[in-house]
N, CA, C and O of each residue as an XYZ file, in Angstrom:
268
protein
N     -23.282    184.260    -25.305
C     -22.007    184.559    -25.354
C     -21.200    185.462    -24.777
O     -21.574    186.632    -24.697
N     -20.209    185.138    -24.380
C     -19.533    186.142    -23.695
C     -19.107    187.252    -24.028
O     -18.878    187.221    -25.237
N     -18.802    188.542    -23.458
C     -18.170    189.543    -23.959
C     -16.883    189.416    -25.508
O     -16.779    190.037    -26.566
N     -16.230    188.452    -24.960
C     -15.040    188.438    -25.865
C     -15.736    188.192    -27.211
O     -15.813    189.202    -27.911
N     -16.238    187.115    -27.703
C     -16.753    186.655    -28.507
C     -17.623    187.631    -29.016
O     -17.353    188.206    -30.071
N     -18.739    187.901    -28.314
C     -19.487    188.973    -28.529
C     -18.897    190.163    -29.724
O     -19.272    190.308    -30.887
N     -17.825    190.940    -28.939
C     -17.279    191.975    -29.508
C     -16.564    191.426    -31.240
O     -16.689    191.896    -32.371
N     -15.909    190.378    -30.748
C     -15.092    189.942    -32.104
C     -16.360    189.566    -33.306
O     -16.058    189.407    -34.489
N     -17.623    189.467    -32.867
C     -18.534    189.165    -33.968
C     -18.868    190.758    -34.280
O     -18.869    191.049    -35.477
N     -19.089    191.588    -33.546
C     -19.691    193.039    -33.735
C     -18.352    193.465    -34.618
O     -18.477    193.762    -35.807
N     -17.372    193.474    -34.116
C     -16.212    193.804    -35.393
C     -15.985    193.181    -36.480
O     -15.206    193.716    -37.269
N     -16.716    191.619    -36.902
C     -16.553    190.990    -38.082
C     -18.136    191.649    -38.747
O     -18.516    191.807    -39.907
N     -18.738    191.899    -37.522
C     -20.191    192.527    -38.578
C     -19.698    194.170    -39.541
O     -20.044    194.431    -40.693
N     -19.154    194.718    -38.970
C     -18.906    196.066    -39.444
C     -17.638    195.684    -39.851
O     -17.104    196.790    -39.928
N     -16.986    195.068    -40.093
C     -16.009    194.797    -41.248
C     -16.575    194.208    -42.598
O     -15.986    194.442    -43.654
N     -17.904    193.321    -42.551
C     -18.429    192.770    -43.443
C     -19.756    193.961    -44.207
O     -20.183    193.903    -45.360
N     -20.176    195.012    -43.062
C     -21.134    195.795    -43.491
C     -20.541    196.613    -44.422
O     -21.197    196.939    -45.411
N     -19.003    197.143    -44.225
C     -18.187    197.967    -45.047
C     -18.650    199.459    -44.904
O     -18.709    200.197    -45.888
N     -19.018    199.928    -43.468
C     -19.372    201.067    -43.051
C     -18.249    202.138    -43.205
O     -18.410    203.347    -43.371
N     -16.960    201.376    -43.108
C     -15.912    202.803    -43.317
C     -16.104    202.781    -44.546
O     -15.663    203.913    -44.746
N     -16.473    202.344    -45.803
C     -16.153    202.899    -47.054
C     -17.431    203.708    -46.996
O     -17.245    204.925    -47.001
N     -18.567    203.337    -46.948
C     -19.579    204.582    -46.813
C     -19.168    205.761    -46.222
O     -19.168    206.660    -47.062
N     -18.743    206.212    -44.899
C     -17.930    207.051    -44.423
C     -17.084    208.069    -45.279
O     -17.193    209.270    -45.527
N     -15.992    206.849    -45.702
C     -15.059    207.389    -46.599
C     -15.612    208.473    -47.415
O     -15.273    209.656    -47.420
N     -16.859    207.659    -48.366
C     -17.345    208.142    -49.454
C     -18.259    209.673    -48.679
O     -18.370    210.765    -49.238
N     -18.659    209.405    -47.661
C     -19.366    210.536    -47.174
C     -18.480    211.695    -46.929
O     -18.860    212.806    -47.300
N     -16.973    211.501    -46.153
C     -16.185    212.219    -46.029
C     -15.713    213.059    -47.672
O     -15.698    214.288    -47.738
N     -15.421    212.336    -48.671
C     -14.729    212.705    -49.665
C     -15.814    213.514    -50.590
O     -15.353    214.402    -51.308
N     -16.894    213.325    -50.615
C     -17.786    214.463    -50.947
C     -18.313    215.312    -50.509
O     -19.057    215.986    -51.222
N     -18.085    215.684    -48.822
C     -17.957    217.112    -48.413
C     -17.194    217.756    -48.853
O     -16.529    217.224    -49.742
N     -16.900    219.051    -48.537
C     -16.090    220.168    -49.090
C     -15.861    221.073    -48.180
O     -16.784    221.621    -47.577
N     -14.877    221.282    -48.015
C     -14.454    222.842    -46.908
C     -13.097    221.946    -46.040
O     -12.396    220.956    -46.248
N     -13.273    223.028    -44.950
C     -11.830    222.450    -44.494
C     -12.616    221.599    -43.269
O     -11.738    221.212    -42.499
N     -13.416    221.337    -42.989
C     -13.910    220.403    -42.041
C     -13.797    218.898    -42.537
O     -14.028    218.004    -41.722
N     -13.415    218.555    -43.970
C     -13.197    217.211    -44.056
C     -11.836    216.573    -43.449
O     -11.677    215.356    -43.360
N     -10.996    217.406    -43.094
C      -9.682    216.801    -42.371
C     -10.155    216.423    -40.858
O      -9.645    215.478    -40.257
N     -11.100    217.181    -40.339
C     -11.221    217.253    -39.164
C     -12.173    216.268    -39.000
O     -11.745    215.655    -38.021
N     -13.350    215.653    -39.399
C     -13.716    214.512    -40.253
C     -13.148    213.628    -39.953
O     -13.331    212.988    -38.917
N     -12.213    213.374    -40.928
C     -11.293    212.007    -41.216
C     -10.345    211.394    -39.626
O     -10.098    210.281    -39.160
N     -10.032    212.887    -39.195
C      -9.226    212.744    -37.864
C     -10.020    211.847    -36.954
O      -9.717    210.873    -36.265
N     -11.372    212.640    -37.229
C     -12.347    211.999    -35.832
C     -13.068    210.640    -36.074
O     -13.741    210.021    -35.249
N     -12.827    210.330    -37.227
C     -13.079    208.857    -37.592
C     -12.248    208.223    -37.129
O     -12.683    207.343    -36.387
N     -10.905    208.276    -37.257
C      -9.584    207.971    -37.304
C      -9.720    207.436    -35.401
O      -9.649    206.328    -34.869
N      -9.934    208.810    -34.849
C      -9.751    208.666    -33.399
C     -10.586    207.370    -32.731
O     -10.242    206.618    -31.820
N     -12.034    207.403    -33.675
C     -12.907    206.700    -33.196
C     -12.323    205.376    -33.273
O     -12.267    204.645    -32.284
N     -11.803    204.976    -34.634
C     -11.349    203.579    -34.902
C     -10.515    203.228    -34.256
O     -10.561    202.020    -34.026
N      -9.329    204.004    -33.613
C      -8.632    203.741    -33.013
C      -9.141    203.180    -31.662
O      -8.821    202.066    -31.249
N     -10.099    204.186    -30.892
C     -10.359    203.892    -29.767
C     -11.150    202.323    -29.710
O     -10.775    201.387    -29.004
N     -11.948    202.315    -30.342
C     -13.137    201.054    -31.053
C     -11.889    199.885    -31.057
O     -12.223    199.025    -30.242
N     -10.631    199.553    -31.649
C      -9.752    198.596    -31.655
C      -8.878    198.497    -30.285
O      -8.536    197.341    -30.036
N      -8.521    199.310    -29.508
C      -7.602    199.367    -28.498
C      -8.776    199.044    -27.116
O      -8.194    198.792    -26.061
N     -10.172    199.032    -27.050
C     -11.337    198.833    -26.413
C     -11.461    197.076    -26.751
O     -11.559    196.205    -25.887
N     -11.434    196.911    -27.888
C     -11.750    195.442    -28.617
C     -10.431    194.688    -28.204
O     -10.504    193.490    -27.931
N      -9.316    195.303    -28.155
C      -8.183    194.041    -27.324
C      -8.514    194.507    -26.201
O      -9.343    193.668    -25.846
N      -8.457    195.219    -25.425
C      -9.453    195.576    -23.809
C      -9.817    194.223    -23.544
O      -9.451    193.182    -23.000
N     -10.503    194.635    -24.043
C     -12.218    193.242    -23.915
C     -11.472    191.711    -23.942
O     -11.682    190.890    -23.049
N     -10.643    191.467    -25.005
C     -10.635    189.927    -25.186
C      -9.154    189.908    -24.321
O      -9.002    188.755    -23.919
N      -8.074    190.724    -23.915
C      -7.423    190.284    -23.077
C      -7.980    190.224    -21.590
O      -7.539    189.476    -20.718
N      -8.951    191.075    -21.452
C      -9.801    190.705    -20.218
C     -10.388    189.394    -20.073
O     -10.295    188.601    -19.136
N     -11.179    189.284    -21.470
C     -11.701    187.817    -21.066
C     -10.928    187.011    -21.041
O     -11.467    185.969    -20.668
N      -9.489    186.830    -21.315
C      -8.358    185.539    -21.778
C      -7.888    185.630    -20.383
O      -7.495    184.608    -19.820
N      -7.897    186.849    -19.735
C      -7.259    186.583    -18.422
C      -8.330    185.986    -17.579
O      -7.862    185.376    -16.618
N      -9.515    185.979    -17.647
C     -11.118    186.038    -16.806
C     -10.913    183.948    -16.877
O     -10.961    183.162    -15.931
N     -10.712    183.679    -18.239
C     -10.653    182.268    -18.490
C      -9.356    181.759    -17.826
O      -9.670    181.121    -16.822
N      -8.310    181.789    -17.963
C      -7.440    181.368    -17.379
C      -7.278    180.983    -16.261
O      -6.790    179.917    -15.886
N      -7.897    182.292    -15.348
C      -8.154    182.392    -13.904
C      -8.754    181.222    -13.078
O      -8.086    180.759    -12.153
N      -9.818    180.789    -13.328
C     -10.734    179.943    -12.755
C      -9.906    178.568    -12.932
O     -10.382    177.505    -12.535
């Protein structure tokens, strides 16, 4: 399996396992000012992973059509 489909499958597995919901439950249960920082940190990670996935897909397509 090439890196593009592997990353897509990993993203689908992540969405299927509903890890995001578990994280949100943990954050909503936490108290104090750190919960806003936790939310921002998790959002930054999700944005970064989305960008990485997009770059990997584009890179995979580029090398597929280059040959």
